[in-house]
C-alpha positions as a Markdown table, in Angstrom:
| # | Residue | x | y | z |
|---|---|---|---|---|
| 1 | Met | 87.2 | 55.0 | 60.1 |
| 2 | Ala | 87.4 | 58.7 | 60.5 |
| 3 | Thr | 89.5 | 60.2 | 63.3 |
| 4 | Val | 88.3 | 63.2 | 65.2 |
| 5 | Thr | 90.7 | 65.6 | 66.8 |
| 6 | Ala | 89.8 | 68.0 | 69.5 |
| 7 | Pro | 90.2 | 71.6 | 68.8 |
| 8 | Val | 93.5 | 73.1 | 70.1 |
| 9 | Ala | 93.2 | 76.0 | 72.4 |
| 10 | Glu | 95.3 | 79.0 | 71.5 |
| 11 | Glu | 97.9 | 80.1 | 73.9 |
| 12 | Val | 97.3 | 83.6 | 75.0 |
| 13 | Asp | 100.0 | 85.6 | 76.7 |
| 14 | Ala | 98.7 | 86.3 | 80.1 |
| 15 | Pro | 99.3 | 89.7 | 81.5 |
| 16 | Pro | 102.2 | 89.8 | 83.8 |
| 17 | Glu | 101.2 | 89.4 | 87.5 |
| 18 | Ala | 101.6 | 92.4 | 89.7 |
| 19 | Asn | 104.5 | 91.8 | 92.2 |
| 20 | Pro | 103.0 | 92.5 | 95.7 |
| 21 | Asp | 106.6 | 93.1 | 97.0 |
| 22 | Ala | 107.4 | 95.8 | 94.3 |
| 23 | Gly | 108.5 | 99.0 | 96.0 |
| 24 | Leu | 109.3 | 97.4 | 99.2 |
| 25 | Leu | 112.8 | 97.8 | 100.7 |
| 26 | Arg | 114.7 | 94.6 | 101.8 |
| 27 | Ile | 116.7 | 93.9 | 105.0 |
| 28 | Val | 118.9 | 91.0 | 104.2 |
| 29 | Ala | 121.2 | 88.7 | 106.2 |
| 30 | Pro | 124.7 | 90.1 | 106.3 |
| 31 | Met | 126.1 | 86.6 | 107.0 |
| 32 | Val | 125.2 | 82.9 | 107.2 |
| 33 | Gly | 123.9 | 82.0 | 110.5 |
| 34 | Thr | 120.6 | 81.4 | 112.6 |
| 35 | Tyr | 118.0 | 84.1 | 112.8 |
| 36 | Tyr | 116.6 | 85.1 | 116.1 |
| 37 | Glu | 113.7 | 87.6 | 116.5 |
| 38 | Ala | 114.6 | 88.5 | 120.2 |
| 39 | Pro | 117.5 | 89.1 | 122.4 |
| 40 | Ala | 116.7 | 86.0 | 124.5 |
| 41 | Pro | 114.2 | 83.1 | 124.6 |
| 42 | Gly | 110.8 | 84.4 | 125.8 |
| 43 | Ala | 111.8 | 88.0 | 125.3 |
| 44 | Lys | 109.8 | 90.4 | 123.1 |
| 45 | Ala | 110.7 | 90.4 | 119.5 |
| 46 | Tyr | 112.8 | 93.4 | 118.3 |
| 47 | Val | 110.2 | 94.1 | 115.6 |
| 48 | Ala | 106.9 | 92.8 | 114.4 |
| 49 | Pro | 104.9 | 93.4 | 111.2 |
| 50 | Gly | 103.5 | 96.9 | 111.3 |
| 51 | Asp | 106.3 | 98.3 | 113.4 |
| 52 | Met | 108.2 | 101.3 | 112.2 |
| 53 | Val | 112.0 | 100.9 | 112.0 |
| 54 | Ser | 114.7 | 103.5 | 111.4 |
| 55 | Val | 118.2 | 103.4 | 110.2 |
| 56 | Gly | 120.5 | 101.9 | 112.8 |
| 57 | Gln | 117.7 | 100.3 | 114.8 |
| 58 | Val | 118.5 | 96.6 | 115.9 |
| 59 | Val | 115.9 | 94.4 | 114.1 |
| 60 | Cys | 117.2 | 90.9 | 115.0 |
| 61 | Ile | 120.1 | 88.8 | 115.8 |
| 62 | Val | 122.0 | 86.4 | 113.5 |
| 63 | Glu | 124.1 | 83.8 | 115.4 |
| 64 | Ala | 127.2 | 82.8 | 113.5 |
| 65 | Met | 130.0 | 80.7 | 115.0 |
| 66 | Lys | 128.4 | 81.0 | 118.5 |
| 67 | Leu | 128.6 | 84.8 | 118.3 |
| 68 | Met | 125.3 | 86.7 | 118.5 |
| 69 | Asn | 125.4 | 89.6 | 115.9 |
| 70 | Glu | 122.9 | 92.3 | 116.3 |
| 71 | Ile | 121.7 | 93.2 | 112.8 |
| 72 | Gln | 120.7 | 96.9 | 112.3 |
| 73 | Ser | 118.3 | 98.3 | 109.8 |
| 74 | Glu | 119.8 | 100.2 | 106.8 |
| 75 | Val | 116.4 | 101.5 | 105.9 |
| 76 | Ser | 113.5 | 103.4 | 107.5 |
| 77 | Gly | 109.9 | 102.5 | 107.2 |
| 78 | Arg | 107.1 | 100.1 | 108.3 |
| 79 | Val | 107.9 | 96.4 | 108.5 |
| 80 | Glu | 105.5 | 94.7 | 106.1 |
| 81 | Arg | 106.6 | 91.1 | 106.4 |
| 82 | Ile | 109.1 | 88.9 | 108.3 |
| 83 | Cys | 110.4 | 86.4 | 105.7 |
| 84 | Val | 111.9 | 83.8 | 108.1 |
| 85 | Glu | 110.9 | 82.0 | 111.2 |
| 86 | Asn | 112.6 | 82.4 | 114.5 |
| 87 | Gly | 115.5 | 79.9 | 114.9 |
| 88 | Gln | 115.7 | 79.3 | 111.1 |
| 89 | Pro | 119.0 | 79.2 | 109.3 |
| 90 | Val | 119.7 | 82.1 | 106.9 |
| 91 | Glu | 122.1 | 82.5 | 104.0 |
| 92 | Phe | 124.2 | 85.6 | 103.2 |
| 93 | Gly | 122.0 | 88.0 | 101.2 |
| 94 | Gln | 118.7 | 86.2 | 102.2 |
| 95 | Glu | 115.7 | 88.5 | 102.8 |
| 96 | Ile | 114.8 | 88.7 | 106.4 |
| 97 | Phe | 112.4 | 91.7 | 106.3 |
| 98 | Leu | 110.3 | 93.6 | 103.7 |
| 99 | Val | 109.9 | 97.3 | 104.7 |
| 100 | Ser | 107.6 | 99.8 | 103.0 |
| 101 | Pro | 109.6 | 103.1 | 102.8 |
| 102 | Ala | 108.8 | 105.8 | 105.2 |
């Protein structure tokens, strides 16, 4: 009895995918804690996607050990994405915001 084998497809190196976040600046959590988008429940968020931020502007709060720490932007530009949900735990160095340079 003859055996038939299926042709093997050649593996072709796929072109590298474009990174949509390339060129964006990152605002990261300076400590472990809980991310809050506003100064109080029901209050307006400090920033939203599309907002312009400047160096020194408060962009969120990270609660650590029952202390509310206002996090200031170290970059200027337009907020492109908020990477965490309100009330979500964050780790030291975790991306919170992606900002396109001004």
